[in-house]
Every structure is written in C-alpha cells, then in structure tokens.
C-alpha positions in Angstrom: -105.9 141.0 182.3 -103.6 143.4 184.4 -100.5 142.6 182.1 -102.5 143.6 179.0 -103.3 146.7 180.4 -100.0 147.6 181.6 -98.3 146.9 178.3 -101.0 148.8 176.3 -100.3 151.7 178.7 -96.3 151.0 177.7 -97.0 151.6 174.1 -99.1 154.5 174.4 -95.7 156.1 176.6 -93.5 154.8 174.2 -95.4 156.4 171.2 -96.0 159.7 173.3 -92.0 160.1 174.0 -91.3 159.0 170.4 -93.5 162.1 169.2 -92.2 164.6 172.1 -88.7 163.7 170.7 -89.4 164.1 167.1 -91.1 167.6 168.0 -88.2 168.5 170.0 -86.0 167.8 166.5 -87.9 169.5 164.6 -88.6 172.9 166.8 -84.6 172.8 167.4 -83.7 172.3 163.5 -86.3 175.5 162.6 -84.6 177.5 165.6 -81.5 176.7 164.2 -81.9 177.5 160.6 -83.4 180.9 161.7 -80.8 182.0 164.0 -77.7 180.3 162.1 -77.4 184.1 160.2 -78.6 186.5 162.6 -77.3 189.5 159.9 -80.1 189.6 157.2 -78.3 189.4 154.0 -77.5 193.3 152.2 -77.7 193.9 148.7 -80.4 194.5 146.1 -82.1 192.1 143.9 -82.0 192.2 140.0 -83.9 189.8 137.8 -82.0 188.0 135.8 -82.4 189.1 132.2 -81.3 185.9 130.3 -79.3 182.7 130.8 -78.4 182.6 127.2 -74.6 181.4 126.1 -72.8 183.9 124.1 -70.1 183.9 121.9 -66.9 185.3 122.8 -67.0 189.2 121.9 -70.6 189.3 121.0 -73.1 191.9 121.6 -75.8 191.3 123.9 -78.5 194.1 125.7 -77.1 196.0 128.5 -76.9 194.1 132.0 -79.5 195.7 134.4 -76.9 196.0 137.5 -73.7 197.2 137.6 -71.9 194.9 138.0 -74.0 192.4 136.5 -75.7 189.9 138.3 -77.3 187.2 135.6 -77.4 187.8 132.0 -75.8 187.0 128.9 -72.3 185.2 129.5 -69.8 182.9 127.7 -69.8 179.2 128.2 -66.7 178.8 130.0 -67.0 180.2 133.7 -63.2 181.6 134.9 -61.1 179.6 137.5 -62.4 180.3 140.7 -59.7 182.3 142.9 -58.1 185.6 143.5 -57.1 188.2 140.1 -55.2 191.1 139.9 -56.5 191.7 136.2 -60.4 191.9 134.9 -62.0 189.5 133.4 -64.7 190.2 131.1 -67.8 190.5 132.8 -69.6 187.6 130.3 -67.0 185.2 132.0 -67.8 185.8 135.5 -71.6 185.9 134.9 -71.2 182.0 134.3 -69.3 181.7 137.2 -72.2 183.6 139.1 -74.8 181.2 137.5 -72.7 178.0 138.9 -73.7 179.5 142.6 -70.0 181.6 142.8 -69.3 184.9 144.7 -67.8 187.9 142.8 -66.2 190.7 144.7 -65.5 193.0 142.1 -63.3 196.3 143.6 -62.1 199.3 141.5 -58.5 199.4 140.7 -57.6 202.3 143.1 -59.3 200.7 146.2 -56.5 201.2 148.9 -54.4 198.1 148.8 -55.0 197.2 152.6 -58.7 197.1 151.8 -58.1 194.8 148.9 -56.1 192.7 151.1 -58.9 192.5 153.6 -61.3 191.4 150.7 -58.4 188.8 150.0 -58.4 187.4 153.2 -61.9 187.0 153.3 -61.9 185.0 149.9 -59.2 182.8 151.0 -61.0 182.3 154.1 -63.9 180.3 152.1 -61.3 179.0 149.6 -64.1 178.0 146.7 -67.0 179.5 144.5 -65.1 183.2 145.0 -63.7 185.2 142.4 -62.2 188.3 143.3 -60.7 190.7 140.0 -60.4 195.0 139.7 -63.7 195.8 137.5 -62.9 199.4 136.5 -66.7 199.7 135.5 -68.0 199.6 139.1 -69.7 202.4 140.2 -69.0 201.4 143.7 -65.4 200.8 144.8 -66.3 197.5 146.1 -69.6 195.5 144.9 -70.0 191.6 146.5 -72.0 190.2 143.8 -74.1 186.8 143.3 -76.8 185.5 140.9 -79.5 188.1 140.9 -77.9 190.2 143.9 -75.8 192.9 144.4 -74.2 194.3 147.6 -71.8 198.0 147.2 -70.1 199.5 149.6 -67.4 201.9 149.7 -65.0 200.6 152.3 -64.6 196.8 154.5 -64.5 197.4 158.2 -65.9 195.3 161.0 -69.5 196.2 160.1 -69.5 195.9 156.4 -66.7 192.7 156.6 -69.4 190.7 158.8 -72.5 192.0 156.1 -70.2 190.5 153.3 -70.0 187.4 155.2 -74.0 187.0 155.5 -74.0 187.9 151.8 -71.6 185.0 151.3 -73.4 182.7 153.6 -76.9 183.7 152.1 -75.9 183.1 148.3 -72.7 181.0 147.9 -73.9 178.2 146.0 -77.5 178.8 147.0 -78.4 181.2 144.3 -78.0 180.6 140.8 -79.4 178.1 138.8 -76.7 175.8 138.0 -75.2 175.6 141.4 -73.5 172.6 143.1 -71.4 172.2 139.6 -67.9 171.4 141.3 -65.8 174.4 140.9 -62.1 173.7 139.0 -60.0 174.8 142.3 -59.0 178.1 144.1 -56.1 179.5 143.3 -54.3 183.3 144.2 -53.3 184.6 140.8 -52.0 188.0 140.9 -48.6 188.9 140.0 -46.0 188.5 142.5 
C-alpha cells in the first residue's frame, strides 16, 4: 500500500514538473518574440489596390503611395540586388508581392548616403532590391508590400529604423512570400 501511494505521488510530481517546464517555455518564447525587435517598425500603411498582372507598358490606375507599395504589376519580378538605374515600378511591385524590400532613392542622393544603403542591403543579401527613383517625393523610401518608410538621410537612428522595418516586413509582408528569389547581386556599372 505504501509503495502504491509513493508511486502515485511520484507520477503526480512528474506531471507537475512537466507542466512547469512547458509553462516556462511558453513564457520564455512569448517574451523572446515580444522583445526581439525593440524598435517598432516605422512607416505608413497603404492598402494594396490590386494584385493584378498587367502587360509591360499597359496603363493602370494611379498607385496610392509614392513609391508604390502594392497594386498592378508585371508578371516577372526583378532580380534582387543593387542597381544604379531605374527599373519600372510595376516590375518592383511584383518583388514586393514576394515579400521583398525595396530601397528607392532619389538619383541626386549624396554618394555616401547611397553607400550606407548599399552596406545595409548587402548585409541582408537576399529579398532586397535597391534602385534610384526620380519620382520619389522623399530622398529615400524603404518599401514593403503595403508599407512605406520615407526619410531624408541615413544616420545612426534611421539606420536602426531601416533595419527594424526590414526585420518586420522582409519575407513577412506580401501575399506571395516564401517564393525563392533568383539570387542577389550588385548590378551597378563600375
């Protein structure tokens, strides 16, 4: 009888220990997720107007953000990487649909600012596309599907915010994320 009672107590203590370990893992996991990015993602939300594929050069309604962060786009995305020439908005919007991040900057941005953006882009080395864009209404725009973060300069504070934006939306925003990209490259003319 004593042996049965002792066995019963041990089983109960074992279940209690398992429960406490499980509870600890849940609390620790929740804390880690909640604090993994202490800087909230900056930027503005713009609802995607469409996911329709259009022919190259086809007319479509105006986008609701500048640069566009969703909407009508060509059927083929651009290869991810760093460019020193503009690409069509409609091509890059397809990249955004795949969860990529677009660094769009005014062509007259200071070379040291461009190189700081290049350094950030190369640090991530996938799902990032960087191009000049004359139609920007700010010197720099960091864009994800339905999200745009506009800034005038890249400095210590804004660099942390850019990284927070990338961490919040790269391969997360975009209805067709998790589609492998075609490789990252530096396509600037040297």
